N, C-alpha and C positions, 0 to 999 in steps of 0.2 A: 412395295417389296413384299413377298410372303414372309408369313412368320419362321417357315421352315430354313430361310435361309439368314435368320438371326440366329446364328449359334454363338455369337459374342458372351462371355461370362461376364459377371460383373467383375471378378478378380482379374481378368485378360486387359479389361478396360482400366481397370486401378492400376495395372503395372503399367500400362501406357503412358497414364497420365504422372503416375510418380516418376517414370523415366525423363518425362520432359521436365521435372522439377530438378534433377539432380542434373545440374549443369552451372556453369561460371556466372550466369545473373543472378542466382540464388545468393552464391557466396558477396556477389558484389552490393546485393542489398543487404545483406548482415553487415558487409563493411562500412556500406554508407550510413544505415541507421547507427552503429555503435560508435562513429564519431559525433554523433550530435546525443545519444542517449545513454541512459545506465544500460546494464545487462537485462536488469528485470523489465526494463519500460521497451526495451527492442523486443524481447520475447511476448510482452502483453500486446505490442501493436502486431507484431506477426500473426499472432493468434486471432486477434479481431479480424485485420486485413485478410488472412486466409479463410476465416470462417464467413466473411462476406461474398469472397470469390468462390466457395464453394456451393453458398446459397445462389448465386446467379447460375452457376453450372450446373445445378440441378434442375432450376427454373428453364434453363436453356435448353438442357441435354433431354429432358422429358420430351420436349416439343418434337424433335428428330426423331426420337425411339419411336414414339407411339404414330408419326406421319411417316417415317422409313425414309424420312428424305435430309439432305446436308442442309448447313445453316442457311447458304445462300437461297436454297430452293423455299425453306419454311418462312424465311425473312420477306419472299415474294409477294405475301399479302399485307403485310404491313407496309412495305416500302414500294410495293409493284414489281414486277418481274425484271425489269431494266434497271428501276431506282436501287434495289436489293443488290443485285450485281454490280452496280457500280459504288455503291456507297461501302460496302463490305471489302469491296477491292481497294479502296482509296485508302481506307484504314488498314487493312492489310500489308499494303505496300508501305506506309509510312513508319508501321511498326516494325517490318522486316526491313528496312535500310535503316532505319535508327539502332536495332539491334545487332545488324551486320557491322556498322560502323564501329559501335562500341566494342563488339567481340575482336574484331580486326584490330582496334586500338590497343585490347588487351594483351593479345597476340602478339603485335608489334611491340610492344614493352617488355613481354617476355623474352622475347628474340633480342632486343638489344641489352637487357640485362643478362641474359645467358652468354652472348658474347662478349660481355663486359668482364666477366669471370676468366676469360682467356684473351683479357688485354686486347681485345678487338672494340674499337668505338665505332657504333652507328646510330645516327640520331633516331628516336624514337619514330618521328614523321617517314623516315625514309625505311624502318624496319615495317612499320604498318603497311605502307604502300605494296611492299614485297610481300608479305602476309594474305595482304587483301587479295593482289592479284593470282598469287597460287591457288586462293579459294575459290577466286571466280572460275579460274580455268579448270579447276577440279569439280564444281558445279555444274560447270557446260558440257564438259566431255565424259566426267566419271562418276553416274549416278550409282554405279557398283561400290564406288570407292567409300560412299555414305555408309552402306550396311558394315563394310569392314572397318571404319572408323569407329562407329557405335559400339560395335562389338568390343573393340581394344579400349577406347576412350572411357567409358562409362564406367567400366569396373576397376580400371585405372584410378580415376577420380574418386570413386568413392574408397579405395583402399586408400591412397595418400592423404585425403581428409580424415578418415578414421585414425590413420597412423599419427598424422599431425595433432589431432585431438589428443590421443593417449600420451604421446609426447609432451605436448604443451599442460597437460594439466596435473602437474604436480604441487606441491605444497606453496613455493613462492609466486606460482601462476593462480592459485585460487587466491591468495592472499591480493595479489594485483588486482585481480578481479571485483573482489570486495570493496576494496577499497578506490575503483574509479570512479572519477568524476569527469564527464565528457568536458572538452573546453569550449567548443560550441553547442549552442542550444538549437536543436530541433524540436517544432511543436508535435504533438501527438498527430495533427491533421497532416503534417507535412510527411512524417513518418507513415501514416496510411497510405498518404498518395503512393510514396515510393513503393510500397509493399504490394497494393492493388495493381499499379501499373506494371509491375514485373510478369503478371500473369491476366491481366485483365482481357487482352486477346484471346488468350486460351480456355477463360471463362465463358465467353460472348459466341467461340466458333465448337464449342463442347458438342455438338450435334452432328459434327464431322465424324465424331469417332463413336458418340453413342447411338447414330442411326442404326448402329448394327447390333444392338442389344435388344432382349426380348419385352422386357418389362421395367415399369418404373423404378423398382426397388434396384435393380441393376446400376442405375445412374447415381443413385445417393447413396448407395453403397461404395460404389467406384469412386465419387468424388470425396467423400469423406474419408476412407482409407488410404486412397492415392495420393491425395494433394497434402492434406495437413501434415501427417507423419514427415513426407520428405521434403515440404516446404519448410517446415519449420526445423528441421534436421540442418539442412543447407544453409539458411539464415544462420542458426546458432553456429553452425562451425565456423562460419566467415565473420562474425562477430568475435568468439573465442579466440581463433586465431588470430585476427587484427590485435586484439589486447596481449595475446601473448608473446608474439614478435613485434609489439611496439611499432607498428607501421599500419598506415592506412592505404599502401599501396598493395593490392593482391599478389601482384606477381612477386614482389619482394616476398611477402609470406611464404608463396610457393617454393620459391627458390631456397629458402631458409628450413623447409619440413623435412626433407632429408638430403640429398647433395643437390647441388643447384641445377644438373644435368637431369637428373629423375624429375625435379620439380617442374621446370621448364619445359621439357616435353610433353610432360602430363596437361598441363594449362595449356600449350599448343595445340595438343590434338583433340581435346575438349572443346576448345575455342573452333577449331577447324570443323569438327564434328557438327556443331551447332550451326556454324555460319552457312556450311552447305544447304542446310535446312531454309534456312533464312534467304539464300541466295535463289533457290529453286522456289520457295512460296513467294517470294517477292517478285521473280519473273512472271509468274503465272497470273498474280495479281495485276502487273502491268499489262498483261496481255488482255485481261477483263476491262481495265480502264480504258485502255487505248485502241480495242476492237483488232489485236493484232492476230494476224492467222498463225495455225497453229504450226506451219512450216518454219516461223521466225521464232518459235518456243525458245531455241538454245541462246538465240541473241537477246531476247528479252531476259533471261536468267543472267548474262553476260551484263546487260546495261543495269540491270538491278543492284548486280555485285560491285560495278563500277562506281555507280553512285555511292553505295555503301563503303567502299574504299575512300572515296574523296571524304567523306564523312569522318573515317577513321584519320586519314592525313592532317585533318584541321583541329584532332584533338575533342571529338565529340565524348570521349569519356571522362573530361572534365566537365561537361552538362549532364551527367549522368542523373541527377533529382530532378532538375526540369523536364527532361526527357521522359521520365517516370511519370511525372506530374502531367504531363500531356497525354501520355498513354491513358491514364486514370482518368483523365476528365474527356475526351474524344469517345472511346472504346464503350464504357458501360451504358452511355446513353442510348446504344444499339440495342442492348438488351432491355433496358427501360421500355421502348415502344413495343418490342418483340413480347416481351411478357404482359404488358397492358392488352395488347390485342389477344394472346393466345389465353390467357390466364382468368383476364376480368371480360372482354368482350366476348369472348367464345366459351368461358367458363369452364377453360379446359377439357374442352369436348373436342376431340380429333376431327368429327362430321360436321363441325361449323367452321372448319378451314377450307378456304378456297384462294386459289391465287389471283392477284390482280395485275390486270395487264398493264403494261408501260411502267408510270410512274404513278406511286400515290403519294401527292403532296403534302397530306395530313401527316402522314409517316416519316417524310424525310424533314418537314419543318420542325416536327416535335424534335427529332434527332439534333437538328441544326443548333435550334434556340439552346438545348441543353447542353451541346458541347461547346457552343461559343461561351455562355455563362460560366461552366466549369472551367474553361481555360483562361478567364480574365487575371485569376492570380497571378499565373505562371508569365504572362504576355507582361504585366504590369511590374514585375520582379525584376525586370528586365530594364526598367525604368525608375530609379530610385527616387527622383524629382516628382514622381505622380505620386497621388493617395496609392497605398496598397491594401489588398485584400488578402484577408487569410486564406488559406489553402482548405476548401472543403469539397473533398473526391466525391462525395456521395451525392452533391447537390445536381450534377448533371441527369444521373439516371432517375431522380425523384423528380427533376421538372420535366424530363421528355416523357415519364409516366402519366405524369397528371396532365401535362397539354394531349396527350394521344387522348385520354381518357374523356376528357371535357370536350374536347375538339371532335371526338367521334360522336358523342352523346348529342352535341349540339347540331352537328350533320345529319343525324338520324331524325331527330325532333324536328328541323327544319323542312326534311324531305317529306315527312308526314303530314306536316300542315299545309306543304305545297298540294299533297296529292288529295288533301281534304277539300280544296278550294278548286 
């Protein structure tokens, strides 16, 4: 890509990233954190989590900015052209399906609660099924609907959140917040895993958006001013509204902010908007994983949405913390390997980058080992009888980084010795 084509300003990029933060997931993170932490602890873990996310975004985004390539293309050096497409597509599929299920579940709960206000009883799983199917059909046949929903849902969500915050912050609520002590106890590392998991994928694929920027400074300014203020705002709002309305059910909070009808509609529209993106991105990822032809693109989107809908029906929202922990374990190690290759091996010099054909086994193995080790605490938590390991959300990225650097240097040294003999 020539520099003349790189017309995206840092402000434009920052707005795109900030828009991604202004959604239901941020509120869910705040809602989850505040049930196990005080408000001050929630804010600290949020700042630390997003600071780490921003650091990853900057290191990832600059690679694409300098090379003018997407994340999958940049990763083809470290994972190989085939390995890069497969690994990132698998991760994208898992993340999108998980998020689709969570948001369809939120939407289903909102529909059920809203109808209950009018004395119409419908079980949440059935409402989630209906919500998921509507989202799937709209994603398959109405790409233009996404733009309309975005223009309507995002402003409405911001206005309702600000209104709810202003309405909630009176003397009585402030006293409640200052006296609040969580009934459960969430560790700092668990909180960090939830925070990082909520936008880990966005950090790793930052290059998909920053590839159109002109210089390095555009990336760090956009990440710093686009992610942290919007991210902290949404988590803070989720936490404060949970305390103010004394419920850890985000749908119940929204139904109480204004009228049940207004709150319910805004929540449904916001979840619908985000889930169209999840279904479309998940469908494209499935195409890459299973090498589906472009002609069947629409059906791949439908398949992704249907799988997400099944997850919603079985109540994936109840497993929000483990899902976020898995994402914070699986996704960052991709960045660990890519950062090692570009910033350590290539010394940040774009002229040293080159594509590797097929599969780069060292890169794939480095990512896999880091991911598996980081996922262990989550897996063990489902088996209380087994010894438990505390959550360490950064361990995966560190292990993958170290394995790749050591493995690369060992491979280079070995090849030099063989050449000399």
